[in-house]
N, C-alpha and C positions, 0 to 999 in steps of 0.2 A: 668764771666762764659762763655763769648762768645767763647774763645779758647777751651773750653772743649765741647761746642756743635759742634763746627768745627771739632774737632777731631773725634767725633763719626760719623758726616756726611762724613767726608773724608774717613774714614774706610769702610763705607757703600757704597760710590761712587767708590773708587779706591782700592779695596781689592787686586789688583795686585801689588800696589805700597807700601802697608803697611802690616806689620805682625799683628799689633794690635793696639788698642788705650785704653789709660787711660783717661777717661773723668771725671775729678774731678769737682763736684759740677755743673754738667750740667743740667739745668731746661729744658730739651729737650720736655717735656710735656706742657710747658707754652705758646704754640702757639694756637692761636684761643680760643675756650672755652672748651679746654679739661680739664684743671684745673680751679677751681673757681677762679675768680680774687681776691677774698679776702683772699685767702690762705696764701700769702706772709705776709701780716700785721698781720694775725692771729699768725703766728710764732713769729714774732717780739714781740708781746704783751705776748705770752706765756713764751719767753725767760726772760723777765722781771719779770712776775708774779712768775716764778719759784725761782727767787732770792729773791724777797721780795714782799709780798702782799701790805705793806704800800707804798713802792715805786711806784708800779703799780697804787694804788689808788690816789697818789699824782699827778702823771702824768696825769691820768684820769681827775682829777678835775682842772688842770691847764689851760685847754683850755677855760673853762668858765670864770675863774678868769682873764685870759688875756683879754678876751672880756669885762668884767666888768670894768677893769682899763681903757682899751681903750675908753670906752664910757664916762669917767670922763673928767671934764676940764683939759687940758693938759695931758690927759692919756698917748699919745705916748711919750711925754717928761719924764713922770714918768717911764714908761717902758724902755726907753733909758737909763736912769740913773740907775735903778735898775740892768739892765742886762750889764751895762758897754759896750754899743754898740759903734762901731768904729765911727759911724756918727748917726745922729738922725734918728729914724724910720720914715719912710714915711707913713706905715700902719702896722697893727699888724700881717699880713701874712708874713712879712719879719721875724719877731720873731718866729711865729708858724712853717714856714717852715724850719728854721734853727734847731729848736728843733727836728722836725720830722726827718729830715735828720741825726741828731746826734743819735737818738735812732735806726734808721734803721742801720746806719753804725756799731754801737756798737754791735747790735745783729747779724749782718751778720759776722762780723770779732771778734767774741767773742772767740778769741784763749785762751787756758789755761794759757799761760805765761803772758798775760796781763788783761784778763777777764775785758774788759771795761764795760759790763752790771753791774757786781758786783761793779766796780769803781764808776759808776754813781749812783747806788742805795745807796752805802754807803754814798756817799756825800749828796744825798737827805734825807735819813733817819737820819744823823747825824746833818743836817742843821747847818752848821758852820756860815752861814751868815744871820741867822734870822729863825723864826719859821713860818711865813705865808707861804702859798703854793708856791708863786713865789720866795720868799727867798730860799726855799728848792729846787727848780728847778735850780735856779742859783748856789747853792751850788754843785749840781750835775754837772753842767757845769765846774766850776772851779776844781772839783775832776778829771774830765776826761781831760780837755784841759789845766788847769792852769789859773792863773790870772795876769801873767806877762804883757800881752798886751791884747787889746780888741780882741774879736773874732767875734762877730755877727755883720753883716752889713759891712763886709770888702770890700774895693774897689774891683771891678771885674777885673781890669787890672793887669795882672801878673807883670808888670813893675813897678807898683806903690808901692806894698808891698807884703811880702810873704803871700800867702794863705793857711790857715790850711787845712789838708787833708780831713777834714769832710765838707768843704765849697763846695757848689754845683757848684761854678764857676771856679774850677781849670780847667786846660787844658784837663786833662783825662776826666773829667766829661763832659765837653762841647763837646769833641770828641764822647763820649758816646751817648750824647743828639742827636747828628747827626745820629748815628748809629741806635738808636731805633726810628727814624723817617724815615729813608731811607730804612732799611731792616727789622729790628726786631720791632715787636709791643709788647711792655712789658705791659701786662694786669694786672695792679695792682690797686685794689680797697680797700676800708675800710668798714668792716661790722659794725654791731651794737654792737658786743660784743668784743671790744678791747679797748686799753687805748687811742685810738686816736678818733678824730671826725669822725662820719660815713661820707664816701665819696665814693659812688658806682662808679665803672669804667664806663666811658662815652666815648665810641669810637669815637663819633662825635666831642666832645671836644678835645679829644687826636689829632685827625686830624687837627682840626682848630688850635691847639697850634703849631703843626709841621709846618703848612703853614705860620703861623705868625712869628715863630722863624727862620726857615731854607728855607722857600719857597719850601717845598717838601711834597707830600702827601704820607703817609705810604701805602704800599702794605700789607694790613692786613691779607691776605689769601695766600701770595706767598710762604711762607716757608712750610705751611702744605700741599699746592699743590705740591710743587716741592719734598719735602723729606718725606711727609706723616703726617697725622694729627691724626685724631682719630683712624686710622689703623696702627699707627706708630709701636706699639709693635708687631703686626702681620707681618709687613714688616721686622723688625729687626730678628724676629724669622725664617722668610723664606730665607731672602737674606743676613743676616748679621752674623758675627762671630767675635770672639776674641776682645770683648769690655769689658773693666770694668767701670761700672757707680759706682763712689764712692761719698758718701754724709755724711756730718755731720747734724745730725737732728735739731741742734740748728741753722743751717744756713737757713734763710727764703726761699732761693732758693731751699732747698730740697724738698719744697711742690710741685714742677714741675719736680722732678727728678725720675729716675728709681729706685725703692727701692726693687724690687724682681728680682730674676733670670728669665731670659727669655729664655734661653737654657744652655746647658753644657758649652758654651764658651762666652755667653753673660750674665755677672754676675753682681749682685749688692752687693755692700760692703758698710755698714754704721755703724756710730757709734752714740750713743745717745747723747754724749756730744761734738761731733765735730762740727767744724765751717766751714767757706767757704774756700775751697782748703787747708785745714789744712794738708791733708796727702802729699801734694807736697811742703810744706814749707821746709825750711832747718831744719835739725834735731838739737835738743838741749839736754844737759844732763838732763834738767827738764822735757822732754817729759813724759807724762803719760804712763802707761803700755798699755793701750787700743790703743793709737796712734801708739806706736811701733809695736804692734801686727797687726794693720791694714796695715801699710806700708810693714811689712814682707810679709803679705798675697798677697799683690799686687806684690811684687817683685817675689815671687814664681810662680805666675800666669804668669808673663811676661816671666820669665825663661823658663816655659813650652811651651810657644808660639814659643820662639826662637829655642828651641830644636827641636821641631816638625817641624818647618820650614826647618831646615838643615837636618833633617832625610828625609823629602819629597824630598828635593833637591838632596841628595845623591842617592835617589832611581831612580831618572831620569838618572843617569849615570851608 
């Protein structure tokens, strides 16, 4: 989402260099405490619940089941075997973290062409690998990733083995880790009414983790000070123009997005079934009608910006 936020900021800061900006899936309100930190994971859970109540409940119950098995003699070995990990688990958080990241990835990139949330839930509900809770969870992993190779607890070195796109240790994610420690503070917590374990956002812990991992302390208020925080909408209304904020409501990042028009030229376009950056993905013959309509609407607005620009330019001569 970073490029989309940059697009809106660039238009705001350099209006003489740009005609307009399409900010696709830009969670521009996610700085400081403008949006509740639990909002992101609330949407992730909602996406799964809308697909299948039983899938949602199975995931919800899986965390305590992981804890129960872990507490048994050789519990980590049991989990390692059950989930076909690439190497023995050192602790249960390696498994829990992998699962959480997988669910988040699936929700954020729940594009109609692949529907990963539905794929995972179909795997869980059909339980191809057994009927207990953890067997169902593993069935969901296999449905999404496949079972040709191990997936969980991959080596973190890119040179050792290919890393799956959902693994937190990819080069892209490692770079993103630096970004959210050096400039952006991503305030994501987990409330009591989701399919995950409750885990409130803790800024002090966030800062401590950044110092430990990257030896850098986040500037938690810099963005809102520089570009505007709680008064961002007012700033955009007074000083901004020609920005499209597009969102898909199935994208968890839409919880921090602009969802209502701020002026005649700062407009919000959203789709109920859209996912992260779906509108700027390559078109496909299988694209749903609502997506085609969204893209046409965006193109129409951009064409109007360009036409107005040249009209104004001609008037100067």
